[in-house]
N, C-alpha and C positions, 0 to 999 in steps of 0.2 A: 504494500500500500504506500509506503514511504517513497518507493521508487517512482510510482505513478504520480504522486504529488510533486516530486522533484522534476519529473519530465514536463508536467503541465505548467509548473512554475517557470521553468526555463523558457518554454514556448510563449508563455504570457510576457515574459521579459523581452524576448525578441520582438514580439508583436508590438509591445509598448514602445520599444525603441524605434521600430518602423513607423509607429503612429506619430512620433515626433517629426518625421519627415513627410509622411503622406497625410494630408489633412482629413481624409475620409475615416481613418482609423482612430478610435478613442484611446490614445496612448497612455494617458494618465490613469484612466480607469482600469485598463487591462494590466498595467504595471502593478497597480495596487492589488488587483485580484491575485496576481502572481505572488505578491508579498504575503497575502492572507494564506495562500496555499502552502508557502514555506512555513508559516507559523503553525499550520496544522500538523506538520511532520513531527515525528517524535525526536528527531535529532536537532531541531531548530533551537537556536539561542536567542530568537527574537521574543522579547517580552510583550505582554499585552499593552503596556504603557507605550512602548516604541511603536506598536501597531496603531494605537490611537493617535499618537503624534503624527505619524505619516499619513493617517487618514485625514486629519485636519489639514495638513499641508496639501494633500491631493485635492481636497475640497476647495481650498483657496485657489489653487492653480486652475481647477475646472471653472470656477466662478470668474476668475480674471481672464480666462480664455474666451469667454463669451461676452465680455464687456467691450 
């Protein structure tokens, strides 16, 4: 299960980076989903506090992107 989470997280990271270049793809959202998937893995060292902080940062970036 952890291997699948890692694979999907890496894929989300690549799509998120691609979304920074291609305007059709939601890069910030997909990257954050990848971070959440990493947090769900048993080997993850990402704390819930770090996830919340990155969630707030991602939300601010999404809001600023549409202003």
